[in-house]
KEVOKE-826753 format. One line per field, with one value per residue (C-alpha): residue number from 1; residue in three letters; x, y, z. Coordinates in nm, 4 decimals. Example, Ala and Ser with C-alpha at 12.3 -4.5 7.8 and 13.67 -1.06 7.14 Angstrom:
num <- c(1	2);
residuo <- c(ala	ser);
east <- c(1.2300	1.3670);
north <- c(-0.4500	-0.1060);
up <- c(0.7800	0.7140);
This chain:
num <- c(1	2	3	4	5	6	7	8	9	10	11	12	13	14	15	16	17	18	19	20	21	22	23	24	25	26	27	28	29	30	31	32	33	34	35	36	37	38	39	40	41	42	43	44	45	46	47	48	49	50	51	52	53	54	55	56	57	58	59	60	61	62	63	64	65	66	67	68	69	70	71	72	73	74	75	76	77	78	79	80	81	82	83	84	85	86	87	88	89	90	91	92	93	94	95	96	97	98	99	100	101	102	103	104	105	106	107	108	109	110	111	112	113	114	115	116	117	118	119	120	121	122	123	124	125	126	127	128	129	130	131	132	133	134	135	136	137	138	139	140	141	142	143	144	145	146	147	148	149	150	151	152	153	154	155	156	157	158	159	160	161	162	163	164	165	166	167	168	169	170	171	172	173	174	175	176	177	178	179	180	181	182	183	184	185	186	187	188	189	190	191	192	193	194	195	196	197	198	199	200	201	202	203	204	205	206	207	208	209	210	211	212	213	214	215	216	217	218	219	220	221	222	223	224	225	226	227	228	229	230	231	232	233	234	235	236	237	238	239	240	241	242	243	244	245	246	247	248	249	250	251	252	253	254	255	256	257	258	259	260	261	262	263	264	265	266	267	268	269	270	271	272	273	274	275	276	277	278	279	280	281	282	283	284	285	286	287	288	289	290	291	292	293	294	295	296	297	298	299	300	301	302	303	304	305	306	307	308	309	310	311	312	313	314	315	316	317	318	319	320	321	322	323	324	325	326	327	328	329	330	331	332	333	334	335	336	337	338	339	340	341	342	343	344	345	346	347	348	349	350	351	352	353	354	355	356	357	358	359	360	361	362	363	364	365	366	367	368	369	370	371	372	373	374	375	376	377	378	379	380	381	382	383	384	385	386	387	388	389	390	391	392	393	394	395	396	397	398	399	400	401	402	403	404	405	406	407	408	409	410	411	412	413	414	415	416	417	418	419	420	421	422	423	424	425	426	427	428	429	430	431	432	433	434	435	436	437	438	439	440	441	442	443	444	445	446	447	448	449	450	451	452	453	454	455	456	457	458	459	460	461	462	463	464	465	466	467	468	469	470	471	472	473	474	475	476	477	478	479	480	481	482	483	484	485	486	487	488	489	490	491	492	493	494	495	496	497	498	499	500	501	502	503	504	505	506	507	508	509	510	511	512	513	514	515	516	517	518	519	520	521	522	523	524	525	526	527	528	529	530	531	532	533	534	535	536	537	538	539	540	541	542	543	544	545	546	547	548	549	550);
residuo <- c(met	ile	ile	his	asn	val	val	gln	gly	ser	ala	glu	trp	leu	ala	leu	arg	ala	asn	his	phe	thr	ala	ser	glu	ala	pro	ala	met	met	gly	ala	ser	lys	tyr	gln	thr	arg	ser	asp	leu	leu	ala	met	lys	lys	thr	gly	ile	thr	pro	asp	val	ser	pro	gln	leu	gln	arg	ile	phe	asp	lys	gly	his	ala	thr	glu	glu	leu	ala	arg	pro	leu	val	glu	ala	met	ile	gly	glu	glu	leu	tyr	pro	val	val	gly	thr	glu	gly	asn	leu	leu	ala	ser	met	asp	gly	ala	thr	met	leu	gly	glu	thr	leu	phe	glu	his	lys	leu	trp	asn	glu	gly	val	val	ala	gln	val	arg	ala	gly	glu	leu	his	pro	his	tyr	tyr	trp	gln	leu	glu	gln	gln	leu	leu	val	ser	gly	ala	glu	arg	val	ile	phe	val	cys	ser	asp	gly	thr	ala	asp	asn	phe	val	his	met	glu	tyr	arg	pro	val	asp	gly	arg	ala	glu	leu	leu	val	ala	gly	trp	ala	lys	phe	glu	glu	asp	leu	gly	ala	phe	glu	val	gln	glu	ala	lys	val	glu	val	val	gly	ser	ala	pro	asp	gln	leu	pro	ala	leu	arg	ile	glu	val	thr	gly	met	val	thr	ala	ser	asn	leu	asp	ala	phe	lys	gln	lys	ala	met	ala	val	phe	asp	gly	ile	asn	thr	asp	leu	lys	thr	asp	gln	asp	phe	ala	asn	ala	glu	thr	thr	val	lys	trp	cys	gly	glu	val	glu	asp	arg	leu	lys	ala	ala	lys	glu	his	ala	leu	ser	gln	thr	glu	ser	ile	asp	ala	leu	phe	lys	ala	ile	asp	asp	ile	ala	ala	glu	ala	arg	arg	lys	arg	leu	glu	leu	ser	lys	ala	val	thr	thr	arg	lys	asp	phe	ile	arg	ser	asp	ile	val	met	glu	ala	ala	lys	asp	leu	gln	thr	his	ile	asp	lys	ile	asn	gly	thr	leu	gly	gly	lys	ile	arg	met	pro	lys	val	val	ala	asp	phe	ala	gly	val	ile	lys	gly	lys	lys	thr	val	ala	ser	leu	lys	glu	ala	ala	gly	asn	glu	leu	thr	arg	ala	met	leu	glu	ala	asn	arg	ile	ala	asp	asp	ile	arg	ala	asn	leu	ala	ser	leu	arg	glu	leu	ala	val	asn	his	ala	phe	leu	phe	his	asp	ala	gln	glu	leu	val	leu	lys	ala	asn	asp	asp	leu	val	ala	leu	ile	lys	val	arg	ile	asn	glu	his	asp	gln	glu	gln	ala	asp	lys	lys	arg	arg	glu	glu	glu	ala	gln	gln	gln	leu	glu	ala	gln	gln	gln	gln	ala	gln	gln	ala	ala	pro	val	val	glu	glu	ala	lys	pro	glu	pro	val	ala	glu	thr	pro	ala	pro	val	ala	ala	thr	pro	ile	lys	thr	thr	ala	ala	pro	gln	pro	ala	ala	asp	asp	gly	gln	arg	ile	lys	leu	gly	asp	ile	ala	ala	arg	leu	gly	phe	thr	val	ser	ala	asp	phe	met	arg	ser	leu	gly	phe	glu	ala	val	glu	arg	lys	gln	gly	ala	ser	leu	tyr	arg	ala	gly	asp	phe	pro	leu	ile	cys	ala	glu	leu	ile	his	his	ile	gln	ala	val	gln	ser	ser	gln	glu	ala	ala);
east <- c(-1.7215	-1.7716	-1.6288	-1.4635	-1.4937	-1.1162	-0.7776	-0.5318	-0.2165	-0.4438	-0.4094	-0.7672	-0.6758	-0.3181	-0.5369	-0.7336	-0.4561	-0.3565	-0.6606	-0.6849	-0.4846	-0.3676	-0.3324	0.0195	0.0852	-0.0371	0.3280	0.4803	0.2677	0.3135	0.6690	0.7024	0.7740	1.0961	1.0970	0.9769	1.0279	0.7016	0.8757	0.9267	0.5554	0.4643	0.6785	0.4828	0.1348	0.2325	0.4011	0.2048	0.5674	0.6132	0.9373	1.0396	0.9858	1.3338	1.2909	1.4598	1.1555	0.9394	1.0318	0.9676	0.6099	0.5210	0.6612	0.4279	0.1357	0.1610	0.2495	-0.0879	-0.2945	-0.1310	-0.1720	-0.5981	-0.7525	-0.5258	-0.7280	-1.0149	-1.0272	-0.8858	-1.1871	-1.4714	-1.5396	-1.4945	-1.2178	-1.2414	-1.0255	-1.1521	-1.0936	-1.3289	-1.3055	-1.4467	-1.3876	-1.0475	-0.8974	-0.8562	-0.7514	-0.6967	-0.7899	-0.5919	-0.8928	-1.2552	-1.5614	-1.9159	-1.9911	-1.6822	-1.6695	-1.2919	-1.0370	-0.6880	-0.3406	-0.0931	0.2769	0.6334	0.7711	1.0459	1.2134	1.1701	0.7996	0.7546	0.9215	0.6559	0.3821	0.4253	0.4957	0.1601	0.2834	0.3478	0.5918	0.4225	0.5214	0.2436	-0.0199	-0.0651	-0.1763	-0.4103	-0.5855	-0.6709	-0.8108	-1.0528	-1.1072	-1.2110	-1.3958	-1.5726	-1.4387	-1.3732	-1.0718	-0.7812	-0.6491	-0.2229	-0.0312	0.3538	0.3647	0.5479	0.2588	0.2558	0.1331	0.5002	0.5866	0.2589	0.1678	-0.0778	-0.2529	-0.5303	-0.5651	-0.8243	-0.8483	-0.6603	-0.7825	-0.6465	-0.5064	-0.8229	-0.7978	-0.4126	-0.4598	-0.7253	-0.5643	-0.1990	-0.3842	-0.5686	-0.1843	-0.0052	-0.3326	-0.2691	0.1524	0.0778	-0.1265	0.1520	0.4106	0.7075	0.9060	1.2803	1.5631	1.7393	2.1268	2.3797	2.5948	2.9358	3.2598	3.5304	3.8831	4.1469	4.4047	4.7752	4.9499	5.1593	5.5228	5.5691	5.7240	6.1308	6.2193	6.5986	6.5389	6.7283	6.4538	6.4077	6.1463	6.3436	6.0579	5.6754	5.4755	5.3344	5.4005	5.1904	4.9601	4.8315	4.8610	4.6213	4.3866	4.3698	4.2860	4.0328	3.8397	3.8318	3.6269	3.3532	3.0476	2.7840	2.5580	2.2924	1.9907	1.9842	1.9247	2.2857	2.4014	2.2925	2.4124	2.7873	2.7334	2.5994	2.9152	3.1489	3.0999	3.1428	3.4804	3.5991	3.5467	3.7435	4.0283	4.0563	4.0813	4.3393	4.5425	4.5015	4.5940	4.9091	4.9836	4.9896	5.2048	5.4664	5.4605	5.5346	5.8620	5.9918	5.9207	5.8805	5.8956	5.7304	5.7037	5.5159	5.2715	5.1422	5.1425	4.9101	4.6793	4.6096	4.5254	4.2600	4.1474	4.0376	3.8739	3.6921	3.5669	3.4266	3.2388	3.1207	2.9855	2.8867	2.6631	2.4752	2.4375	2.2670	2.0304	1.9458	1.9085	1.6516	1.4541	1.3925	1.3331	1.0420	0.8857	0.9179	0.7466	0.4526	0.4036	0.3731	0.1703	-0.0482	-0.0581	-0.1494	-0.4677	-0.5742	-0.5426	-0.7902	-1.0106	-1.0107	-1.0780	-1.3948	-1.4960	-1.5207	-1.8001	-2.0021	-2.1625	-1.9990	-2.2120	-2.1530	-1.7750	-1.5637	-1.5261	-1.1744	-1.0492	-0.7860	-0.4590	-0.1950	0.1020	0.3578	0.2265	0.2378	0.6210	0.7340	0.9685	1.0570	1.4726	1.5077	1.3715	1.1586	1.0041	0.8662	0.7428	0.5851	0.4133	0.2702	0.1399	-0.0352	-0.2044	-0.2401	-0.4255	-0.6552	-0.7314	-0.8014	-1.0200	-1.2559	-1.2782	-1.4260	-1.6784	-1.7523	-1.7886	-2.0808	-2.2783	-2.2685	-2.3706	-2.6457	-2.7749	-2.7687	-2.9792	-3.2606	-3.2868	-3.3585	-3.5632	-3.7765	-3.7423	-3.7425	-4.0270	-3.9093	-3.5631	-3.5569	-3.6141	-3.2602	-2.9952	-2.8335	-2.6991	-2.3663	-2.4300	-2.7201	-2.5401	-2.2956	-2.5706	-2.6363	-2.9308	-3.1768	-3.1155	-3.1574	-3.4762	-3.6292	-3.5334	-3.6386	-3.9840	-4.0543	-3.8933	-4.1443	-4.4248	-4.3855	-4.3886	-4.7074	-4.8797	-4.7557	-4.8966	-5.2214	-5.2650	-5.1643	-5.4402	-5.6754	-5.6081	-5.5995	-5.9981	-6.1025	-5.9481	-6.1091	-6.4874	-6.4269	-6.3652	-6.6567	-6.8702	-6.7190	-6.7927	-7.1682	-7.1850	-7.0212	-7.2692	-7.5791	-7.4873	-7.3178	-7.6464	-7.7065	-7.3495	-7.4099	-7.7233	-7.5608	-7.3117	-7.3425	-7.2240	-7.0357	-6.6439	-6.5753	-6.1670	-6.2470	-6.4693	-6.2005	-6.4261	-6.7630	-6.6426	-6.4214	-6.6441	-6.9195	-6.6456	-6.4812	-6.7515	-6.9054	-6.6192	-6.3058	-6.2134	-6.1305	-5.7135	-5.6627	-5.4082	-5.0409	-4.9823	-4.6148	-4.6726	-4.5269	-4.5250	-4.2957	-4.3874	-4.2796	-4.5266	-4.7951	-4.7396	-4.7858	-5.1214	-5.2374	-5.1052	-4.9655	-4.6351	-4.6356	-4.3088	-4.2338	-4.3252	-4.6415	-4.7255	-4.6419	-4.8495	-5.1635	-5.0423	-4.8541	-4.5066	-4.2705	-4.2723	-3.8805	-3.6669	-3.5171	-3.2101	-3.3243	-3.6809	-3.9529	-4.1532	-4.5572	-4.7755	-4.9606	-5.2965	-5.3068	-5.3806	-5.7620	-5.6956	-5.4494	-5.7043	-5.9226	-5.7019	-5.6289	-5.9349	-6.0334	-5.6941	-5.8613	-6.1475	-6.0523	-5.8525	-6.1356	-6.3158	-6.0882	-6.1013	-6.4768	-6.4829	-6.1852);
north <- c(-1.8533	-2.1954	-2.4897	-2.7813	-3.0896	-3.1448	-3.2603	-3.0081	-3.1722	-3.4386	-3.5173	-3.3225	-3.0100	-3.0308	-3.0303	-2.7426	-2.5194	-2.5494	-2.3783	-2.1063	-1.7956	-1.9681	-1.7093	-1.8792	-1.7321	-1.4093	-1.2994	-1.4175	-1.2390	-0.9022	-0.9333	-0.9406	-1.3182	-1.4827	-1.7870	-1.7097	-1.4431	-1.3555	-1.5023	-1.8148	-1.8047	-1.7021	-1.9961	-2.2751	-2.1409	-2.1445	-2.5070	-2.6530	-2.7820	-2.8099	-2.7874	-3.1186	-3.1254	-3.2616	-3.4770	-3.1867	-2.9637	-3.1912	-3.2855	-2.9519	-2.9298	-3.2264	-3.0844	-2.7506	-2.9523	-3.1397	-2.8263	-2.6728	-2.9437	-2.9173	-2.5436	-2.5023	-2.6076	-2.3581	-2.1403	-2.2516	-2.2068	-1.8722	-1.7440	-2.0076	-2.1288	-2.4291	-2.4234	-2.6318	-2.6197	-2.5218	-2.4649	-2.2523	-2.0526	-1.6978	-1.6662	-1.7699	-1.7187	-1.9990	-1.9798	-2.2371	-2.2125	-2.3850	-2.2657	-2.1424	-2.0937	-2.2524	-1.8741	-1.7909	-1.4824	-1.5699	-1.7629	-1.9150	-1.9491	-2.0963	-2.0952	-2.2761	-2.1199	-1.8799	-1.5561	-1.3149	-1.4192	-1.3839	-0.9961	-0.9461	-1.0785	-0.8967	-0.5911	-0.6122	-0.5229	-0.8347	-0.7685	-0.8180	-1.1844	-1.2832	-1.0107	-1.0796	-1.4230	-1.3154	-1.0544	-1.3360	-1.5670	-1.2820	-1.1398	-1.5243	-1.6247	-1.3070	-1.3306	-1.0058	-1.1332	-1.3742	-1.5460	-1.5109	-1.8007	-1.8412	-2.1268	-2.4849	-2.6662	-2.5752	-2.2728	-2.2046	-2.0899	-1.9158	-1.5745	-1.4703	-1.1354	-1.0432	-0.9247	-0.7851	-0.5731	-0.3414	-0.0613	-0.0199	-0.3841	-0.6053	-0.3520	-0.4118	-0.7904	-0.8130	-0.5565	-0.7933	-1.0382	-0.9335	-0.8038	-1.1595	-1.3033	-1.0586	-1.1018	-1.4961	-1.4888	-1.3543	-1.5009	-1.7250	-1.9348	-1.8836	-2.0883	-2.0295	-1.9137	-2.1388	-1.9488	-1.9278	-2.0981	-1.8637	-1.9569	-1.8789	-1.6889	-1.7676	-1.9128	-1.6862	-1.8151	-2.0302	-1.8534	-1.9738	-2.1699	-2.3934	-2.7402	-3.0686	-3.3198	-3.3760	-3.5984	-3.8981	-4.0067	-3.8619	-3.8718	-3.5507	-3.3332	-3.6060	-3.6608	-3.2818	-3.1867	-3.5819	-3.4163	-3.0407	-3.2238	-3.4479	-3.0964	-2.9153	-3.2277	-3.2447	-3.1546	-2.9010	-2.8877	-3.1593	-3.2497	-3.6483	-3.8657	-3.9723	-3.6429	-3.6093	-4.0147	-3.8943	-3.5665	-3.7328	-4.0134	-3.7386	-3.5184	-3.8610	-3.8957	-3.5419	-3.6067	-3.9417	-3.7469	-3.4896	-3.7632	-3.9490	-3.5762	-3.5372	-3.8984	-3.8408	-3.5307	-3.6779	-3.9263	-3.7552	-3.4965	-3.8042	-3.8474	-3.5167	-3.1992	-2.9750	-2.9877	-2.6343	-2.7205	-3.1251	-2.9296	-2.6430	-2.9053	-3.1217	-2.7811	-2.6763	-3.0211	-3.0607	-2.6933	-2.7847	-3.0882	-2.9425	-2.6529	-2.8357	-3.0688	-2.7752	-2.6450	-2.9678	-3.0321	-2.7113	-2.7766	-3.0662	-2.9386	-2.6508	-2.7937	-3.0628	-2.8207	-2.6500	-2.9510	-3.0410	-2.7309	-2.7163	-3.0577	-2.9756	-2.5857	-2.7455	-3.0197	-2.7193	-2.5416	-2.8422	-2.8864	-2.5544	-2.5851	-2.8411	-2.6901	-2.4313	-2.6128	-2.7767	-2.3905	-2.2856	-2.6010	-2.4681	-2.2170	-1.8734	-1.8463	-2.1328	-2.1784	-2.5466	-2.5581	-2.5863	-2.9003	-3.0258	-3.2097	-3.2355	-3.2831	-3.1593	-3.4413	-3.6872	-3.6370	-3.6363	-3.9128	-3.9602	-3.9266	-3.9658	-3.7010	-3.9702	-4.0701	-3.7336	-3.6695	-4.0145	-3.9120	-3.6122	-3.7476	-3.9916	-3.7294	-3.5077	-3.7730	-3.8372	-3.4923	-3.4484	-3.7681	-3.5948	-3.2779	-3.4474	-3.6164	-3.2959	-3.1493	-3.4303	-3.4255	-3.0533	-3.0671	-3.2961	-3.0652	-2.7921	-3.0787	-3.0924	-2.7130	-2.6381	-2.9049	-2.8447	-2.4860	-2.3814	-2.1362	-2.0531	-1.9379	-1.6293	-1.8642	-2.0208	-1.7011	-1.8766	-2.1850	-2.2079	-2.3333	-2.5730	-2.7486	-2.8669	-3.1058	-3.4210	-3.4161	-3.6267	-3.3138	-3.0580	-3.2062	-3.2368	-2.8401	-2.7397	-2.8891	-2.7254	-2.3984	-2.3611	-2.5190	-2.2700	-2.0154	-2.1267	-2.1239	-1.7586	-1.6199	-1.8417	-1.6577	-1.3445	-1.3227	-1.4875	-1.1755	-0.9257	-1.0984	-1.0367	-0.7108	-0.6300	-0.7576	-0.5473	-0.2105	-0.3308	-0.3576	0.0310	0.1702	0.0631	0.2025	0.5291	0.5274	0.5113	0.7435	0.9840	1.1638	1.3090	1.4451	1.6045	1.7423	1.9311	2.1262	2.4875	2.4508	2.1714	2.1472	1.8377	1.9095	1.8180	1.4792	1.3030	1.4335	1.3114	0.9619	0.9982	1.1583	0.8370	0.5966	0.8138	0.9107	0.5203	0.2874	0.4281	0.2421	0.4944	0.4940	0.2112	0.2695	0.1956	-0.1475	-0.1467	-0.4077	-0.3361	-0.4598	-0.4417	-0.2467	-0.5774	-0.7714	-0.5233	-0.5368	-0.9280	-0.9094	-0.6817	-0.8639	-0.5798	-0.3578	0.0259	0.2100	0.4256	0.7614	0.6204	0.4948	0.8966	1.0160	0.7971	0.9905	0.6755	0.7508	0.4646	0.4610	0.2657	0.1522	-0.1501	-0.3661	-0.1045	-0.2439	0.0313	-0.0717	0.0255	0.0092	-0.2943	-0.1691	0.0838	-0.1568	-0.1653	0.2760	0.1888	-0.0136	0.2676	0.4725	0.2470	0.2454	0.6200	0.6608	0.3981	0.5313	0.8822	0.7840	0.6293	0.8873	1.1520	0.8591	0.8387	1.2407	1.2562);
up <- c(-1.4444	-1.5519	-1.3224	-1.5053	-1.2483	-1.3213	-1.0452	-1.0637	-1.2671	-1.4187	-1.8130	-1.8727	-1.6209	-1.8741	-2.2233	-2.0622	-1.9268	-2.3217	-2.4789	-2.2038	-2.0982	-1.7210	-1.3665	-1.3269	-1.6898	-1.6466	-1.5118	-1.7505	-1.9853	-1.8049	-1.8522	-1.4424	-1.4247	-1.2354	-1.4068	-1.7614	-1.9895	-2.2718	-2.5631	-2.3952	-2.3074	-2.6752	-2.8282	-2.5308	-2.6485	-3.0104	-3.0504	-2.7429	-2.6246	-2.2299	-2.0514	-1.9182	-1.5065	-1.3221	-1.0933	-0.9002	-1.0078	-0.9433	-0.5489	-0.5034	-0.7045	-0.4588	-0.1376	-0.1981	-0.2976	0.0306	0.2669	0.0813	0.2115	0.5758	0.5478	0.4102	0.7909	0.8920	0.6898	0.6791	1.0919	1.0295	0.8354	0.9554	0.6381	0.4522	0.1109	-0.1785	-0.4864	-0.7955	-1.1912	-1.3899	-1.7021	-1.7669	-2.1883	-2.3008	-1.9347	-1.6401	-1.2943	-1.0560	-0.7379	-0.4250	-0.2616	-0.2551	-0.0325	-0.1142	-0.1978	-0.3624	-0.1874	-0.0637	-0.2837	-0.0852	-0.2843	-0.0859	-0.1316	0.0302	0.3043	0.1304	0.2925	0.0105	-0.0143	0.4005	0.3742	0.1081	0.2893	0.6201	0.4387	0.2758	-0.0561	-0.3165	-0.6265	-0.9796	-1.0038	-0.7549	-0.7462	-1.1292	-1.0983	-0.8360	-0.9800	-1.2679	-1.0288	-0.8693	-1.2158	-1.3468	-1.0134	-0.9306	-0.5743	-0.3299	-0.1747	-0.1576	0.1570	-0.0085	0.2843	0.2768	0.4787	0.5243	0.6155	1.0169	1.2366	1.3702	1.0054	0.8853	0.7388	0.5592	0.3976	0.2053	-0.1188	-0.2952	-0.6305	-0.7111	-0.9459	-1.3000	-1.2575	-1.4101	-1.7446	-1.7522	-1.7038	-1.9866	-2.1956	-2.1706	-2.2868	-2.5795	-2.7118	-2.6056	-2.8481	-3.0950	-3.0860	-3.0874	-3.3885	-3.5560	-3.4019	-3.5367	-3.3486	-3.4233	-3.3847	-3.0995	-3.1774	-3.0110	-2.8227	-2.9407	-2.8078	-2.8074	-2.8887	-2.6701	-2.7234	-2.7446	-2.4230	-2.2547	-2.2563	-1.9464	-1.6686	-1.7180	-1.4360	-1.4754	-1.4019	-1.5208	-1.7091	-2.1113	-2.2760	-2.4092	-2.6652	-2.7828	-3.1015	-2.9281	-3.2601	-3.4897	-3.2270	-3.2509	-3.6602	-3.6226	-3.3670	-3.4626	-3.8736	-3.6800	-3.5090	-3.8068	-4.0334	-3.7680	-3.9200	-3.7080	-3.9780	-3.8223	-4.0472	-4.0562	-3.8070	-3.8780	-3.8365	-3.4467	-3.4019	-3.5256	-3.3164	-3.0026	-3.0720	-3.1467	-2.8504	-2.6363	-2.7992	-2.7178	-2.3669	-2.4320	-2.5795	-2.3001	-2.0491	-2.2417	-2.3130	-1.8965	-1.8051	-2.0800	-1.8969	-1.5507	-1.6634	-1.8017	-1.4484	-1.2866	-1.5009	-1.4588	-1.3110	-1.6243	-1.9746	-2.1110	-2.4719	-2.3702	-2.1750	-2.3493	-2.6862	-2.4732	-2.3172	-2.6606	-2.7729	-2.5010	-2.5045	-2.8729	-2.7917	-2.4905	-2.7224	-2.9678	-2.7743	-2.6473	-2.9373	-3.1082	-2.7502	-2.7691	-3.1476	-3.0948	-2.8396	-3.0206	-3.3826	-3.1432	-3.0156	-3.3263	-3.5058	-3.2720	-3.3239	-3.7172	-3.6741	-3.4611	-3.6274	-3.9886	-3.8490	-3.6965	-4.0158	-4.2246	-4.0089	-4.0520	-4.4561	-4.4401	-4.1609	-4.4074	-4.7029	-4.5222	-4.4242	-4.7957	-4.8321	-4.5336	-4.7689	-4.5882	-4.2624	-4.0647	-3.9726	-3.8004	-3.4545	-3.3228	-3.3788	-3.0632	-3.1426	-2.9194	-3.1765	-2.9033	-2.6866	-2.9257	-3.0109	-2.6380	-2.6035	-2.9856	-3.0637	-3.4253	-3.6858	-3.8660	-3.5326	-3.4505	-3.8252	-3.8143	-3.4434	-3.5708	-3.8879	-3.7152	-3.5243	-3.7917	-4.0206	-3.6715	-3.6720	-4.0296	-3.9703	-3.7035	-3.9086	-4.1415	-3.9141	-3.7780	-4.0896	-4.2206	-3.9184	-3.9681	-4.3091	-4.1790	-3.9574	-4.2267	-4.4332	-4.1871	-4.0961	-4.4945	-4.5012	-4.1818	-4.1325	-4.4555	-4.3821	-4.0228	-4.0929	-3.8539	-3.5978	-3.6262	-3.5577	-3.3304	-3.6599	-3.5873	-3.2410	-3.3409	-3.6347	-3.3465	-3.1888	-3.2646	-3.5643	-3.3519	-3.0917	-3.3911	-3.5620	-3.2081	-3.1384	-3.4595	-3.4285	-3.0712	-3.1896	-3.4530	-3.2586	-3.0045	-3.2526	-3.4268	-3.0815	-3.0049	-3.3478	-3.3032	-2.9479	-3.0840	-3.3418	-3.0749	-2.8381	-3.1405	-3.2468	-2.8903	-2.9335	-3.2337	-3.0105	-2.7393	-2.9404	-3.1817	-2.8900	-2.7356	-3.0777	-3.0374	-2.7227	-2.8269	-3.1591	-2.9650	-2.7077	-2.9820	-3.1242	-2.7116	-2.7176	-3.0463	-2.9626	-2.6768	-2.8861	-2.9823	-3.3409	-3.5738	-3.5140	-3.7407	-3.6429	-3.2692	-3.2693	-2.9851	-2.7056	-2.8481	-2.7993	-2.5209	-2.2767	-2.2647	-2.2139	-1.9189	-1.6979	-1.7159	-1.7387	-1.6075	-1.2678	-0.9105	-0.8816	-0.6139	-0.3285	-0.3581	-0.2437	-0.3450	-0.6028	-0.9402	-1.3063	-1.5281	-1.9019	-2.0981	-1.8534	-1.9370	-2.3211	-2.2641	-2.0800	-2.3266	-2.6391	-2.7813	-2.7906	-2.5760	-2.4907	-2.1986	-2.3917	-2.5002	-2.1140	-2.0416	-2.2990	-2.1277	-1.7864	-1.6625	-1.5482	-1.4306	-1.0600	-1.0563	-1.3292	-1.2016	-1.4045	-1.6784	-1.6517	-1.5997	-1.3033	-1.2758	-0.9612	-1.0617	-0.9078	-1.1960	-1.4655	-1.4628	-1.5260	-1.7905	-1.9690	-1.9685	-2.0800	-2.3435	-2.4853	-2.4240	-2.6377	-2.9500	-2.9542	-2.9910	-3.2419	-3.4081	-3.4051	-3.4856	-3.8454	-3.8761	-3.8461	-4.1299);
């Protein structure tokens, strides 16, 4: 886990969340959230546009944070360790922990007192809405458990349970995020359909009651005819800033019409007990005014949301096209890193289509310039690699990462790697020369002893010369096996001492088995190293003798 030094709720924390899949989003991704659908999460991740927090919701958040701070000392006293807020990432997954112990084996997660959650905690069985968040926290942090608390910050209203990873859930979570990422790549924001506002059927005839009273004067019929014509002519296909301005004004006008009709009805009622035709006409006009007001109000909101998303997506697409063109100039193997552009952030608070496009366009220009700067730095670094490492390209397989460094740092690193490589080669050559000199000396000794061995042969056997060279070395130079003192040496360390690579199978052919394995490495008795060297000399001499005989 990579720990990030950011404060939860800060701009840096929000930027980090925007580029990762967070633990709090895991329930929605798994289709288990009470507050957000998977489709809503896809749209939010695609556009970067997050819902505005209402004052009422902010008060709830503030209360939750306050009670969390009050509950933390209670948990610390319970577990006997201090807890520290932690924000960490593992790959593309992020988790913001309310608390973690110094060694990171225990986490703390707090929820505001809620009878439903309290019941789950007391039963020891959390709903998916909660446990998917905890699973991701455990996965990212590598912790063993989470102390899940529900409280109001006091000891009286404080319940807790220990949550540990459940077999299979982490795998499901990882697979779920992989599918989500795949879906996100192909996701397109769809314009939300305005909910149809139904027109009421003709009203039933009024219950007939004989009363005395009549309308002496009214222009209601003409008023109704004019009002219906106006309603029919209202534009609900909103595209331009003028359309939106007209629509918002019309919404207010419809509300005023409703108020005026209500007042007229009350005025008439004060003059007569009941006149069915008058009231029916008034009700018809008021109902149509209300229907049109609701329809237009929803159309304004829906269309604005779609336009904002469309502007953000178009700007992001233009930026990606620009980056793709840059990638085409970098030689094919090197790719541009991700260039951060906060299109969703810069359009917040903008009211008109023109201002939305202006803000997004300015951010697009800034991001393109930043991409060009990064590309220029990459090209300069590629030139340095070609110039300084022309004969050592094999040392720089991590060029994709290296080209993102400052040029001065890269030049220094190139020189260091080449110098280290040249030094290693020089050391290797020296060891080989020393080994050759040692081999030649051993051959001289073998040649001096060879006539004695040959005189003892009953008959010449040219096909089996190995004992001629090996026997004198083994009888005169092989050290005695040392007692096992418990010290071990890795196969790689043996090879480093010898100056050449040996395999476990080759060691086995010399008569040396690994005494144990640790983290994939073969371990041998350190005290056997002199014997290993002697057997290697014996093996080399035998090979040399067989070659001479052949």
